[in-house]
Structure formats: C-alpha cells, structure tokens
N, C-alpha and C positions, 0 to 999 in steps of 0.2 A: 523483320529485317535483321540480317547479320551485321553486327557493328565491329569494324576492324580498327584497333588502336595502333635473299641474302645476297733482232739485236745481235750483239756478240753472244758467244756461247754462254758466257757467265750470266748475262741478263736473261737469255732465253731459258736457261735451266732454272733460274730463280722464279720465273713466272708461274711455274707449276706449283710452287710452294707459297706464292704470294697470297692467295686467297685465305690460306689458313695461318700463315706466319704474319703477314703484315697487318691483317685485321684482328689478330688475336694476341697481341703483346700486352704486357702488364696485367697478368691474371691474378686471381685470388686463390689462396690455398686454404684447406679446411680439414677439420678432424672428422673422422668417419662417424655417422650417427648410429643410433640404435633404433631402427625403424619399426613401427607397428605394422600389422598386416593391412592390406588394402581393404576398402569397404566392399560389400557384396556387389556383384555385377548383375545388371538386368539382362533380359533376353536379347532382343535386337534394338539397336538405337536408331533414332530418326536422323534424317539429313537436315541440316540447316544451311541458310545462305542461298546464293544463286550463282550460276556461272556468269563470269564477267570477262571482258577483255580490254586491252588498252593498246595504244600505239607507241612505238619507239620514237622519241623526239631526237632531233639532231644533238649529237654529243651525249646521248643517253648511254648508260650501261644497264645490264639486268639488275645490278644493285640499286641503281637510281629508281627503276620501276618498282622494285620491292619496297624501298624506303618511302616512295611517294604514296603508296597504298598501305603502308605499315604491315607489309607481309614479310615473311622470312625469305632471305636470299635463296636458300636451298629449295624451298617450296616452289618458288617461281622458276628457278633454273631447271628443276626436275620436270615441271609441268611443260617446259618448253625446251626439250633437248636439242632441237635444231637451231636455236637462236644463240649466236655467239655471245658470250658473257660480256666481254670488254668493249667490242666495237660492232654492235649489231647495226644492221642497215636501217636508217630512218624510215618510218612508215611501216615497219614490220609489226604484225599483229601479235601481241603477247597474251596468252591465256593466263588469267589470274585465278589462282586456286582459292576461290572464295565460297565454294560450296564444299561441305565436308560432313563426315560422319562423327558424331560425338563419341568420345572414349567410353568404354564399358565400365563405368563407375556410377555410383549414386550421384545425382546432380545436386551437390551442395558444396558450399565453400569455394575454394580454389582447387582446380584440377590441372595438373601438368602432365601431358603425355610426351615423354622424352623423345621417342623416335620421330614424331611429327613436328617437334619443336614449336609447340603451342601451349599457351596457358589459357584456361577457361575460367572466367569469373561467374560462378553461379549465384553470387549474392545479389545480382540485379534481378529485376522482374522480367519475366518472359525469357526469351532465348539468352544464353550466356554471352557475355562479352568475350571476344577472342583476341588474344595478344600473341604476336610473334615473339620468339625468345631465342637466345643463344644458350647452349648447354655445355656440359663438361666435355673435354676432349677425350681421346682414347686412353691417355695416361690416367686422368682423373675424371671418370665419368660421373654424371650427375646421380645423386642419390635417388632411391625410390622407397615409398612407404607412406605412412600417415603421420602428419605433423600438425603444428599450429603456428600462427604468427606470434612469435614470442615478444617482439618489440619492433618499434619503427624509429627511424632517425632521419631527419632532414639535414643535408650537407654533412654526410658522415665522413669520418676520418678513416682512411685505409691503413690499418696496422699490418704492415707487410709481414707475412709469415716467414719463419726462419728458412723453410725450404725454398721459398721464392728468392730470398736474399742470397742464398747460397748459389742459385743459378744466375742471379743478376746482382752482384755485389755493389753495383753503382746505385742501387735503390736505397733510400733512407729507411729508417725503422718505421716511420709513419708518414703518410702522404696526406696533407691537409686538403680541405675542400678546394676545388678549382679545376681547371682544364686538364691537369695531369692525373686527376684522381679517377681510377677505373671504375669506382662505384657509382660515379655520377652524382646526382643531387639528392637521390632518395634511396633508402634502403629499408627492406622489411626482413627481419631476422627470423629464421626458422627455429622453433623450440627444440631444445635438446641437441642442437648442432651448432657449428660455427658457419653454416651455410647461409647465404643471403639471396633474396630476390632484390635486384637492384638495377639502377640505370647504367649508363655507360658513356664514356667519352669516345667510343668507337662504334657509332651507329651502324656502320657497314658490316659489323660482325654479327648482326642479328640474323639468325637463320643458319648459323654455323656451329660446329663443335669448337668452341673458342674460349672456354673458361676452365678453371680448375674445379668444377663441380657446381658452381653457383648458377643461378638463373638470371639472365641478363635481358633487359627490355629496352626498347627505344626510349630516349629521354622523355618524349611526349607521353608515352604510354605509362611509364612507371610513375609519373606524377599523378595521373588520373587514378591508377590502382592504389597508390599510397593514400590518397585522400578519401577513397571510397571504402577501403577494406579496414576494419578495426582489428585491434590486437585480439588474439584468441581465435581468429577465424581459422577453420580447419583447412589444411593443405594436403591433398593427395597427389603424390608423384608416382605415375605408373609408367610401364614400359610395354606398350602395345603397338607393334608395328603394323598389324593387320586389323582393320576395323570392318565389321559387317553391319549394314544398316538396311532399312526399308523405307521406301517412299512411294506412294501411289501404286501399291501392289508390286513394285519392282524391287528386286534384291540387288544391293550394291556392295562392292568391295573396294576399300581404300587401302592401298599397300604402300608402306614406307620401308626403307632398307633396314633390316635388323642390325643392331649394333653389335660390336664385338663381344660384349658381356653376355649376349644371348646365344644359345645354340640355334643357329639359323635353320638347320635341318629339322630340329625338334619342333620349333615354332611353326614351321611350314606344315609339318605332319599334323599338328594339332588343328591348324586352320582347316586343312582338307577334311579331317575327321568331323569337324564341326559343320562344314558345308554339306558333307554327305548326310549327316544326321538331319539337317534342315531339309535337304532335298527329299529324304525318305519320309519324314514326319508330315511334311506339307504337300507331298505329291507334286513336287516341282521338277522341272528339267533345267539343270544348270548348263551353261555353255563352258565346259571345262577347258577348252582351248583358250577362251577369253580369260578364265581364271588364271591359267598358267602364265599368259602374257602379262596380266596385271601384276602378278607376284614378281615375275622376272624383271619387268621394267621399273616397278616401284616408283611410279610417277607422283604418288601422293594425292591423286584426285579420285573421287568416287566413280566407279565404272559399273554400269549395269551388267550383271552376269547371268541373267536368265536367258535361255534360248530365245532368239528373236529380238534381243535387246540391241541397242544401237552401238554399244561398245564405247571405247574411249573417244573415237573420232566423232561419234554422235554427241557426246557430252561437250566437246570443244565447239562443234558446229552450233550448239544451242546457246553458246555464250553471247552476251550482248555487250555493247560498248558501255563501260561504266561511266557514270557522271564524274568528269574530271575535276580536280580541285581548281578553284579560281586562280590560285597561284601555285605553280609547281614547286615542291620542296624536295630537298634531299640531294639534288644535283649539285656537285661542288662547282664553285666559280673560280676561275683562274684570272688573277689580275693581268692587265695589259703588260706586254713586254716593255721594260724600262731600261733604256740605255744608261749606263753608268751605275747600275745597281749590282749587287752581288748575286751570283747564281751557282748552282751545283750541276755539273754535267754528269748525268747518271748513265748515259749511253750515247754511242755514236755508231750508226749502222747504215747499210745501204738498203735495208728493208723497212719501208714505211709502216707496215702492219705491226711488226714487233715494237717499233718505236711508239706507235700510238697505244699499243697494249700496255707497255710499261708506264707511259704517262698516266693512263687510266688507273693503274694500280697505285701509283703514288698519290693521285688525287683522292683516292678512296681510303687512305689511311686515316687514323684518328689519333691526334688531330691531323688535319689534311696537310700534305706537303704539296703545294700548288706546283703543277708541272705542265709543260707544253712541249710540242714537237716543232722544231725549226729546221728548215731545209737549207743546207749550205752546199751548193753544187749538186752532186748526185748522192749526197749523204744526208742522213737525218739525225739530229741531235735531240736528246731528251734533256730539257733544262728545268731544274727545280728552282723556283724563286718567283719574283724578285725579293731580295732581302736588302734592307737598308744598311745593315751592319754585318761585318765579317763573322762575328760570333754566332749570329742567327744562321748564316750559311754553314758554319762548321757544325752546328747542332743538327741541321738537316742532313748533312753529309754523314754524320755519325749514325743517325737513325736509318738512313738508306743502306749503309754498309752493314749495320747490325741485322736489319730485318731481311734484306734481300741478298746479302753476301755479294754485293756488286762493288767493284772498285770505282770510285768517283773522282772527279776533278773539280776543285773550287775555282770559279772564274771571278776575277776582280773587276772593278769598275772600268778600267781601261780595256780589258778583254771584251766586256759586254758592249762597249761602244763600238769596237771594231766589228764585233759580230753583227750588231744592228745594221751596219753598212753592207755586210756581205750576204745576209740571209735573203732568200727569195720568197719567203713566206713563213708564217707560223700559225699554229692552231692549238 
C-alpha cells in the first residue's frame, strides 16, 4: 500500500499571482552547495500505489483536497485540468494522483525528485513513504545532487539571510519559533549546504515552487520524517521530469513539466531515444500519439503507452473512491460574521465569482486571513475578519496590500454594525 504523509481590475489581476505570491511569502535563502554525482540508475522502475478519487465538498477548493490527502497542489491540479481551483462545483469527482512511477535512482535513503515535487523515504520497509513537497522558485531553484542529513533541530530559529532582508527590510534578523516562522516546527539540515528540509506555516504552498531552494513539507509530514530519519541519512535530489515504468507487462510514462533550468527540447529528445531503444530491444509497439499527448499535457500521472493501452482516460476510469478521513482536515474555517468587530474590505464588485475566488485566496494564506463574501444590494464585498482590535485589522490590511497589491479599506465597529443590517446574505 502506498502511504501518503497544492472583482475590480486590481483584484482580478492579482488573482493570477495569488497562488504563487500569497502562498509563498517569507522564504528562506541559501548558499549554493557543491553536489556529488547522482547514484546509478536502474533500468525500468515499478509503479506503486493505486488510482483513487475523491469528491469536492461544499466550500472546498482544490488546495483543500490536496491538503486533505497530503498531496501536492500542483499534482492534483494538473491531474484535474477541468476542475476550477478556487470554486469547484460540490460533488465533482477529483482524480487523486496516488499511483506513480519511482524515480530512476537506487532505492536508499531519501530521494527527492524536484519536477514531481515529491520526497521518497526509502528507509522504511517495503514500498517507500511518499511526501508532497514545495520546492525552489524560478529565481532560486532547488539544488540537486547527493547529500546527507547533517543535523536536525526541533523548533528551529530562522536566521533571515541578508538577501531576504534586503527585499523585506521589515523582517528581523532572526525569527523565533512560532506561527510566523516559515521553517515550521522541525528542520533537517543538508550537509555541506545551508539548505533545509523543513515544515511550514503555509501548508497551502505544498506542491508549488514557493521557496528559495529549501524543501518544504506539510507540518504533519515533517514531524513524522524528523522522528524517523537519523542524522547521516543519504539524500539524493534529482531532476527527472519524465519517468518510465513497467507493471503487469504494460509500459507506462509519467510526465511532469520540465523546469527552466533544464533544456526541455533536449530532455524530450533523450526520452524519445530511450523509448525507441526499449521498443526495439523488447520488440514492442508504442502508441507514439499517446506518448506525445502525455509529454505535452504533463499531467503527472502514469499513462500506459503501448498500442492497445487504455491511455489516460482509462487510468482515471479505473480510479476508486478513496477511504475518506473520519474528520476532514485542511479546509479553513471562517468565524461567523460579528457586528461591531473590525473588518478589512478587500474588494467590492458586481461579480460574485470573482469575489468568491478572492475570498478563497485570502482564506488559504498562511497564516489564514479569514474572509467571506457578503452581498449588499447588487454588489458583493470581500470582508476579511472579524478582528477584535484595530491593530489586528491593520496587520491584515498590510498583508493583503503587500501580497496581492490590492487597495483595501478598514471598517470599524460602527460600519460593521450598519453593514450587518444591510447585507442580504454572507458566505
């Protein structure tokens, strides 16, 4: 069994940046490592896990589904390109990318495949434990090479790098443990580098390019990894967007989007050469149209690529409803509207969809900015709050303005009382 541990014109334009900006603030910076070469690669890897699916609950987003099953956001979103990220229809079937091809490395220690944003723990017995991760952004991509766990620390202090402080001068020189610390509660330090495998105070960033090179895990996952993996454990970080595997006599291809640091055309050329070599040596007939579609779409799920295979649609059709947790986790909760409290109005628009989308963006920040949509006449307002003190509302306004570049208005107790009498509903 596979065990799993991502309005007004000003607001509308900000939404395109929200997934990367809002979820990826307060990042860590690092010195470049001197990496050893990767371990030798075996021939074809097996597939592990099984196809599963889940249903969208009321007020769910794709991020909530990903968090609920400890999957990366990008993995779930790419596997379900027709499902809206922020306001999917309740009851929609979501394919969970829980069947996969192992990276082409020796199965030992920890293995991180950057393009698929997964960490594999081969220190356990049987199939490896699989963890969703966040990785380095386009400016500071994650390292790759051979390393070891050089040290571990619980409740780490984040010593803010000079480069980060130059970009964000409001940050202190060091951030102590607590809700504002982007390292979370556990940190595993990679030898010969200043890079870290750590937790996060922004769980909705998992499955995104959202760090300055570090590897970020869900808070629940990093604790388990921290307690299970000893110092000196080997860590192999690889960059393999295309994975080829075999199961039950069928050949599979799992494609992820190559990142900027790779030459996409060259990587694709090498993949095709490898597939042609397999086809010739094993006297197989590949469905090259299916291969091309799989590479182009880069959905991140294994697709059968021999002639006569069922293709991607067959894989999805074979998915079964996963056993759901007794208690759904991850979905942010918004306190009831409270007349007489402080609020931040982040948007006012005649478009309900844009308003609901912006509210979802705010609710999925880390730490959360609780937000709701209230209808006043034929217009929709996005209100962040409630806050009992003006200072808390001002801090929320600062974060919204900084992260989304939206002009906001702070509403005092008297204004929220008036609004409570005028609104025709809120959600």
